[in-house]
ROSE-4610 file (N, C-alpha, C; in Angstrom, 1 decimal, always signed):
// ROSE-4610
residu = [M/M/M/T/T/T/H/H/H/V/V/V/D/D/D/T/T/T/P/P/P/Q/Q/Q/I/I/I/T/T/T/S/S/S/A/A/A/H/H/H/S/S/S/S/S/S/A/A/A/G/G/G/A/A/A/T/T/T/T/T/T/P/P/P/D/D/D/D/D/D/L/L/L/F/F/F/V/V/V/T/T/T/D/D/D/R/R/R/M/M/M/M/M/M/S/S/S/I/I/I/R/R/R/E/E/E/M/M/M/C/C/C/E/E/E/A/A/A/F/F/F/D/D/D/V/V/V/T/T/T/A/A/A/R/R/R/T/T/T/L/L/L/R/R/R/F/F/F/Y/Y/Y/E/E/E/A/A/A/K/K/K/E/E/E/L/L/L/L/L/L/F/F/F/P/P/P/I/I/I/R/R/R/E/E/E/G/G/G/Q/Q/Q/R/R/R/R/R/R/L/L/L/F/F/F/T/T/T/K/K/K/R/R/R/D/D/D/R/R/R/A/A/A/R/R/R/L/L/L/K/K/K/L/L/L/I/I/I/L/L/L/R/R/R/G/G/G/K/K/K/R/R/R/F/F/F/G/G/G/F/F/F/S/S/S/L/L/L/E/E/E/D/D/D/I/I/I/R/R/R/Q/Q/Q/L/L/L/L/L/L/D/D/D/L/L/L/Y/Y/Y/D/D/D/M/M/M/G/G/G/D/D/D/Q/Q/Q/Q/Q/Q/Q/Q/Q/T/T/T/Q/Q/Q/L/L/L/K/K/K/R/R/R/T/T/T/Y/Y/Y/Q/Q/Q/I/I/I/A/A/A/Q/Q/Q/D/D/D/R/R/R/L/L/L/N/N/N/A/A/A/M/M/M/I/I/I/A/A/A/Q/Q/Q/R/R/R/D/D/D/E/E/E/L/L/L/T/T/T/E/E/E/A/A/A/I/I/I/E/E/E/D/D/D/L/L/L/K/K/K/E/E/E/Q/Q/Q/L/L/L/A/A/A/W/W/W/G/G/G/A/A/A/E/E/E/I/I/I/I/I/I/A/A/A/R/R/R/N/N/N/A/A/A/N/N/N/D/D/D/T/T/T/P/P/P/N/N/N]
num = [1/1/1/2/2/2/3/3/3/4/4/4/5/5/5/6/6/6/7/7/7/8/8/8/9/9/9/10/10/10/11/11/11/12/12/12/13/13/13/14/14/14/15/15/15/16/16/16/17/17/17/18/18/18/19/19/19/20/20/20/21/21/21/22/22/22/23/23/23/24/24/24/25/25/25/26/26/26/27/27/27/28/28/28/29/29/29/30/30/30/31/31/31/32/32/32/33/33/33/34/34/34/35/35/35/36/36/36/37/37/37/38/38/38/39/39/39/40/40/40/41/41/41/42/42/42/43/43/43/44/44/44/45/45/45/46/46/46/47/47/47/48/48/48/49/49/49/50/50/50/51/51/51/52/52/52/53/53/53/54/54/54/55/55/55/56/56/56/57/57/57/58/58/58/59/59/59/60/60/60/61/61/61/62/62/62/63/63/63/64/64/64/65/65/65/66/66/66/67/67/67/68/68/68/69/69/69/70/70/70/71/71/71/72/72/72/73/73/73/74/74/74/75/75/75/76/76/76/77/77/77/78/78/78/79/79/79/80/80/80/81/81/81/82/82/82/83/83/83/84/84/84/85/85/85/86/86/86/87/87/87/88/88/88/89/89/89/90/90/90/91/91/91/92/92/92/93/93/93/94/94/94/95/95/95/96/96/96/97/97/97/98/98/98/99/99/99/100/100/100/101/101/101/102/102/102/103/103/103/104/104/104/105/105/105/106/106/106/107/107/107/108/108/108/109/109/109/110/110/110/111/111/111/112/112/112/113/113/113/114/114/114/115/115/115/116/116/116/117/117/117/118/118/118/119/119/119/120/120/120/121/121/121/122/122/122/123/123/123/124/124/124/125/125/125/126/126/126/127/127/127/128/128/128/129/129/129/130/130/130/131/131/131/132/132/132/133/133/133/134/134/134/135/135/135/136/136/136/137/137/137/138/138/138/139/139/139/140/140/140/141/141/141/142/142/142/143/143/143/144/144/144/145/145/145/146/146/146/147/147/147/148/148/148/149/149/149/150/150/150/151/151/151/152/152/152/153/153/153/154/154/154/155/155/155/156/156/156]
x = [-12.6/-12.0/-10.7/-10.3/-8.9/-9.0/-7.7/-7.4/-6.7/-7.3/-6.7/-6.1/-4.6/-4.0/-4.2/-4.7/-5.2/-3.5/-3.8/-2.2/-2.6/-1.4/-0.6/-0.3/-1.0/-0.2/+0.6/+1.7/+2.4/+2.7/+3.5/+3.7/+4.6/+4.3/+4.8/+6.1/+6.9/+8.1/+8.9/+10.0/+10.4/+11.2/+11.9/+12.3/+13.5/+13.6/+15.6/+15.1/+13.9/+13.7/+12.8/+12.2/+11.3/+11.8/+10.2/+11.1/+11.3/+11.8/+12.2/+11.2/+11.0/+10.0/+10.3/+11.0/+11.9/+11.7/+11.6/+11.0/+9.6/+8.9/+7.7/+7.9/+8.2/+8.7/+9.0/+10.1/+10.1/+9.9/+8.9/+8.9/+6.9/+7.1/+5.6/+4.5/+5.0/+3.8/+2.5/+1.3/+0.2/+0.2/-0.4/-0.5/-2.0/-2.5/-3.6/-3.5/-5.2/-5.7/-4.7/-5.0/-4.2/-2.5/-2.0/-0.6/-0.3/-1.2/-1.2/-0.8/-1.9/-2.4/-0.5/-0.7/+0.8/+1.8/+2.2/+3.2/+3.3/+2.0/+2.2/+1.5/+1.1/+0.7/-0.1/-1.5/-2.6/-4.0/-5.1/-5.9/-6.9/-7.6/-8.2/-9.3/-10.1/-10.9/-10.0/-9.2/-8.0/-8.1/-7.1/-7.5/-8.4/-9.8/-11.1/-11.4/-11.3/-11.5/-11.1/-9.5/-8.9/-8.3/-10.0/-10.2/-11.5/-12.2/-13.8/-13.4/-12.4/-11.7/-11.2/-10.7/-10.8/-9.1/-8.1/-7.0/-6.3/-6.7/-6.1/-7.2/-6.4/-7.2/-6.4/-7.1/-6.7/-7.5/-6.8/-7.8/-9.0/-10.0/-10.7/-11.1/-11.4/-11.4/-11.8/-13.7/-14.8/-14.6/-14.4/-15.0/-13.1/-12.2/-10.9/-10.3/-9.2/-9.0/-7.2/-6.8/-5.2/-4.4/-3.5/-2.6/-1.7/-1.3/-0.3/+0.8/+2.0/+2.9/+2.7/+2.1/+1.3/+0.8/+0.3/-1.2/+0.0/+1.1/+2.0/+3.2/+3.2/+3.5/+2.9/+1.7/+0.1/+0.2/-0.3/-0.1/+1.2/+2.4/+3.4/+3.0/+2.6/+2.8/+1.3/+0.4/-0.6/-0.6/+0.5/+0.9/+1.9/+2.9/+3.7/+2.9/+2.1/+1.4/+0.5/-0.5/-0.6/+0.1/+0.8/+2.1/+2.4/+2.5/+2.9/+1.6/+0.8/-0.7/-1.4/-0.9/-1.2/-3.4/-3.8/-5.3/-5.4/-6.9/-7.0/-7.0/-7.7/-7.6/-6.2/-5.3/-4.1/-2.8/-3.4/-2.8/-3.2/-4.4/-5.4/-4.5/-4.2/-3.4/-2.7/-1.7/-0.2/+0.1/-1.5/-1.7/-1.6/-2.5/-2.9/-1.6/-0.6/-0.1/+1.5/+1.4/+2.2/+1.9/+0.5/+0.1/+0.6/+1.0/+0.9/+2.4/+3.5/+4.0/+5.1/+5.7/+6.6/+7.9/+8.7/+9.5/+9.0/+7.7/+7.2/+8.0/+8.4/+8.4/+7.4/+6.2/+5.0/+4.4/+4.8/+4.4/+5.5/+6.7/+7.4/+7.7/+6.9/+6.9/+5.7/+4.5/+3.2/+3.7/+4.1/+4.6/+5.2/+6.5/+7.2/+6.2/+5.6/+4.6/+3.6/+2.7/+1.9/+2.8/+3.9/+4.8/+5.7/+6.3/+5.9/+4.9/+3.6/+2.6/+2.1/+2.6/+2.2/+3.4/+4.6/+5.2/+5.5/+4.5/+4.1/+3.4/+2.2/+1.5/+1.6/+2.2/+3.1/+3.9/+4.6/+5.5/+4.2/+3.4/+1.9/+1.8/+1.3/+0.8/+1.5/+2.5/+3.6/+4.2/+4.1/+4.6/+2.8/+1.7/+1.0/+1.1/+1.5/+1.2/+2.2/+3.1/+4.7/+3.5/+3.1/+2.9/+1.7/+1.0/-0.1/+0.4/+1.4/+1.8/+2.8/+3.0/+4.0/+2.5/+1.4/+0.4/-0.1/-0.1/-0.8/+0.3/+1.7/+3.0/+2.5/+2.6/+2.3/+1.1/+0.0/-1.8/-1.4/-0.3/+0.4/+0.5/+1.5/+2.8/+1.8/+0.8/+0.0/-0.6/-1.1/-2.0/-1.4/-0.2/+0.5/+0.9/+1.2/+1.2/+0.4/-0.8/-2.0/-1.8/-2.2/-2.6/-1.3/-0.4/+0.9/+1.1/+0.5/+0.2/-0.9/-2.1/-2.9/-2.6/-1.8/-2.0/-0.9/-0.1/+0.7/-0.6/-1.7/-2.1/-3.3/-3.4/-4.2/-4.0/-4.7/-4.4/-4.6/-3.6/-3.9/-4.4]
y = [+30.7/+29.1/+28.9/+28.4/+27.5/+26.2/+25.9/+25.4/+24.0/+22.5/+22.1/+20.8/+20.7/+19.7/+18.5/+17.6/+16.1/+15.2/+15.0/+14.1/+13.1/+12.0/+11.5/+11.0/+9.2/+8.0/+7.3/+6.7/+5.8/+4.7/+3.6/+2.5/+2.7/+1.8/+1.9/+1.4/+1.0/+0.3/+1.1/+1.3/+2.5/+1.5/+1.8/+1.0/+0.2/+0.8/+0.2/-1.0/-1.0/-2.3/-1.3/-2.5/-2.5/-0.9/-0.3/+0.7/+0.4/+1.2/+0.9/+1.6/+0.9/+1.2/+3.3/+3.7/+4.8/+6.0/+5.0/+5.8/+6.4/+5.9/+6.3/+7.6/+8.0/+9.5/+10.4/+9.9/+11.0/+11.3/+10.7/+11.3/+11.9/+12.8/+13.5/+12.6/+11.9/+11.2/+10.7/+10.6/+9.8/+8.7/+7.9/+6.4/+6.0/+4.8/+4.5/+3.8/+3.4/+2.6/+1.3/+0.7/-0.8/-0.6/+0.0/+0.6/+1.2/+1.7/+1.9/+0.9/-0.6/-2.0/-2.8/-2.6/-3.6/-3.0/-1.3/-0.7/-1.2/-0.6/-1.0/-2.7/-3.6/-5.0/-4.4/-3.5/-3.6/-3.9/-3.9/-4.0/-2.9/-2.6/-1.3/-1.2/-2.1/-2.2/-1.2/-1.4/-0.9/+0.8/+1.2/+2.3/+3.3/+2.4/+3.4/+3.3/+2.5/+2.7/+3.8/+3.8/+4.8/+6.0/+6.3/+7.7/+8.1/+6.5/+7.1/+7.5/+7.4/+8.0/+9.6/+9.5/+11.0/+10.8/+9.8/+9.8/+10.0/+9.2/+9.6/+10.5/+11.5/+12.4/+12.2/+11.1/+11.3/+12.0/+12.1/+12.9/+12.0/+12.8/+12.2/+12.3/+11.6/+11.7/+10.7/+11.1/+10.4/+9.2/+8.2/+6.6/+6.2/+6.7/+6.9/+7.2/+6.8/+7.6/+8.0/+8.9/+8.9/+9.9/+9.3/+9.1/+9.8/+11.2/+11.7/+11.4/+12.0/+11.9/+12.1/+13.0/+12.9/+11.8/+11.1/+10.4/+9.4/+9.1/+7.8/+7.8/+9.2/+9.3/+9.2/+9.7/+9.6/+8.0/+6.8/+5.7/+5.0/+5.5/+4.6/+5.1/+6.4/+6.2/+5.8/+5.7/+4.7/+3.7/+3.1/+1.4/+0.9/+2.2/+1.7/+2.3/+3.2/+3.4/+2.3/+1.6/+0.5/-1.3/-1.4/-2.3/-1.9/-1.0/-0.7/-0.8/-0.9/-1.1/+1.0/+1.3/+2.6/+2.6/+3.1/+3.6/+4.2/+4.3/+5.1/+6.3/+6.9/+8.0/+9.1/+8.1/+8.1/+8.2/+7.7/+8.2/+9.4/+9.3/+10.8/+12.2/+12.0/+13.2/+14.0/+12.4/+12.5/+13.2/+12.1/+13.1/+14.6/+15.2/+16.7/+17.0/+16.8/+17.3/+17.8/+16.3/+16.5/+17.9/+17.7/+18.9/+20.6/+20.1/+22.4/+22.8/+21.9/+22.9/+23.2/+22.6/+23.0/+22.3/+22.0/+21.4/+19.9/+19.5/+18.4/+18.3/+18.9/+19.3/+18.5/+18.9/+19.0/+17.6/+16.9/+15.8/+14.6/+14.7/+14.2/+14.2/+14.9/+15.0/+14.0/+14.2/+13.4/+12.3/+12.2/+10.6/+10.1/+10.5/+9.8/+9.8/+10.5/+10.2/+8.8/+9.6/+7.8/+6.6/+6.3/+5.4/+5.0/+5.7/+5.3/+4.9/+5.4/+5.2/+3.8/+3.7/+2.1/+1.1/+1.2/+0.2/+0.1/+1.2/+0.8/-0.2/-0.4/-1.3/-2.2/-2.3/-3.5/-4.6/-4.0/-4.7/-4.9/-4.4/-5.0/-5.8/-5.8/-7.0/-8.6/-7.8/-9.1/-9.9/-8.8/-9.5/-10.4/-10.0/-10.2/-11.9/-12.1/-13.4/-14.3/-13.7/-14.5/-15.0/-14.5/-15.1/-16.0/-15.8/-16.4/-17.6/-17.6/-19.0/-19.9/-19.0/-19.7/-20.1/-19.9/-20.3/-21.5/-21.7/-22.6/-23.6/-23.4/-24.9/-25.5/-24.7/-25.3/-26.2/-25.7/-26.0/-27.7/-27.5/-28.7/-29.9/-29.5/-30.2/-30.8/-30.3/-30.7/-31.7/-31.5/-32.5/-34.0/-33.8/-34.7/-35.7/-35.0/-35.6/-36.4/-35.6/-36.3/-37.4/-37.5/-38.4/-39.5/-39.5/-40.3/-41.9/-40.3/-41.2/-42.3/-41.3/-42.2/-43.7/-43.6/-44.6/-45.5/-45.3/-46.1/-46.5/-46.4/-46.8/-47.6/-48.2/-48.3/-50.2/-51.1/-52.3/-53.1/-54.0/-54.5/-55.3]
z = [-28.2/-27.4/-27.0/-26.0/-25.5/-26.5/-27.0/-27.4/-26.2/-25.9/-24.5/-25.7/-25.2/-26.1/-25.2/-25.5/-25.6/-24.9/-24.3/-23.4/-24.4/-24.5/-25.7/-25.1/-24.9/-24.0/-25.0/-24.6/-25.6/-24.1/-25.0/-24.5/-23.0/-22.0/-21.2/-20.7/-22.4/-22.5/-23.6/-23.6/-24.2/-25.5/-26.2/-27.6/-27.1/-25.9/-25.5/-24.7/-23.8/-23.4/-22.1/-21.2/-19.6/-19.3/-18.6/-18.5/-16.6/-16.2/-14.9/-13.7/-12.3/-12.0/-11.2/-11.5/-11.0/-12.3/-13.7/-14.9/-14.6/-13.8/-13.6/-13.3/-12.0/-11.6/-12.5/-13.2/-14.0/-15.1/-15.9/-17.2/-16.3/-17.5/-17.4/-17.8/-19.2/-19.9/-19.1/-19.6/-19.3/-19.1/-18.7/-18.2/-17.9/-19.0/-19.0/-17.6/-17.2/-16.1/-16.5/-17.5/-18.0/-17.3/-17.9/-18.2/-16.7/-15.6/-13.9/-13.4/-13.8/-12.8/-13.3/-14.2/-14.9/-14.2/-13.7/-13.2/-11.8/-11.6/-9.6/-8.8/-9.8/-9.6/-9.0/-9.4/-8.4/-9.3/-9.3/-10.1/-10.5/-11.6/-11.9/-11.2/-10.6/-9.5/-8.0/-7.5/-6.5/-6.9/-8.5/-8.7/-8.5/-9.3/-8.9/-7.7/-6.8/-5.5/-5.1/-5.0/-4.7/-5.1/-6.3/-7.1/-6.4/-6.2/-5.2/-3.8/-3.3/-2.6/-2.1/-3.3/-3.5/-3.0/-3.3/-3.1/-4.3/-5.4/-7.1/-7.6/-8.8/-9.3/-10.9/-11.6/-13.2/-13.8/-15.0/-15.8/-16.3/-16.5/-17.8/-18.6/-20.1/-21.3/-21.6/-22.0/-21.9/-21.0/-21.2/-20.4/-19.9/-20.6/-19.8/-18.8/-18.3/-16.9/-17.5/-17.5/-17.7/-16.3/-16.2/-14.8/-15.2/-14.5/-14.2/-13.8/-14.2/-12.9/-11.1/-10.6/-9.7/-9.1/-10.0/-9.3/-9.2/-10.0/-9.6/-8.1/-8.0/-7.1/-5.9/-6.2/-4.9/-4.5/-5.9/-5.9/-5.1/-4.9/-4.6/-3.2/-3.1/-1.1/-0.8/-1.4/-1.1/-0.4/-1.9/-1.1/-0.3/+0.1/+0.7/+2.2/+2.2/+3.1/+4.0/+2.8/+3.1/+3.8/+2.9/+3.4/+4.6/+5.7/+6.4/+7.4/+7.1/+7.9/+8.0/+7.6/+8.0/+7.3/+8.1/+7.2/+6.3/+5.5/+4.3/+4.7/+5.9/+6.8/+6.7/+7.6/+7.6/+6.2/+5.1/+4.3/+3.7/+3.8/+3.2/+3.8/+5.1/+5.9/+4.9/+5.2/+4.4/+3.2/+2.1/+1.4/+0.9/+1.8/+2.2/+2.3/+3.0/+3.9/+2.6/+1.6/+0.8/-0.2/-0.4/-1.7/-0.7/+0.4/+1.1/+0.7/-0.1/-0.8/+0.6/+1.5/+2.4/+2.7/+1.7/+1.1/+1.9/+2.2/+2.8/+4.3/+4.6/+6.0/+7.1/+6.9/+7.5/+7.2/+6.2/+5.7/+6.8/+6.2/+7.0/+8.5/+9.2/+10.4/+10.5/+10.4/+10.4/+10.1/+9.0/+8.6/+9.7/+10.2/+11.6/+12.7/+12.9/+13.5/+13.8/+12.6/+12.4/+12.1/+11.5/+11.6/+13.0/+13.8/+15.0/+15.7/+15.9/+16.3/+15.3/+14.2/+14.0/+14.4/+14.6/+14.7/+16.3/+17.6/+18.5/+18.7/+17.8/+17.7/+17.5/+16.5/+15.8/+16.8/+17.4/+18.6/+19.7/+20.2/+20.8/+20.3/+19.2/+18.8/+18.4/+18.2/+18.4/+19.6/+20.6/+21.7/+22.1/+22.4/+22.6/+21.8/+20.5/+20.1/+20.1/+20.4/+21.4/+22.0/+23.3/+25.0/+24.5/+23.4/+22.8/+22.7/+21.6/+21.6/+22.5/+23.2/+24.2/+25.3/+25.8/+26.4/+25.6/+24.1/+23.6/+23.6/+23.5/+23.6/+24.6/+26.3/+27.6/+27.4/+26.9/+26.7/+25.5/+24.5/+24.0/+24.5/+25.2/+26.0/+27.6/+27.9/+29.1/+28.5/+27.2/+26.5/+25.7/+25.6/+25.2/+26.7/+27.5/+28.4/+29.4/+29.3/+29.3/+28.5/+27.2/+26.3/+26.7/+26.2/+26.8/+28.2/+29.2/+30.5/+30.5/+29.8/+29.5/+28.7/+28.1/+27.0/+27.3/+28.5/+29.5/+30.3/+30.9/+31.6/+31.3/+30.1/+29.3/+29.3/+29.1/+29.4/+27.9/+27.7/+26.4/+26.2]
């Protein structure tokens, strides 16, 4: 029978002080779900959701989830992608490319294309919103003019 070492969880903070976000990607230490929640400002439900969607693959030790350095890097990419408005499917594709191992060239090219498409969509949304704001301003000005005119026509 082969002996498998059980990962050891250590505190998210060193004796010298709090761990910086960059330290999370240097250490090979496992992190608990609570530590991941604190480090990335997400809920346990969020982490379980990403696990269910097969975006994260924590090690299961009974009921406990232990997250590796790879999981932390993947979560960082997921959160960045969500912040940029990428769909979970876009994020999944990028994460799959990340695992290909071609010095991340394929992932970089695909990320660039998805980001360019997202930027174009955001610019179009902004332009539509700017137009809607201008239309609303015109309607408000027209309404204010009518109200003022009617107020002047009203006998005292």
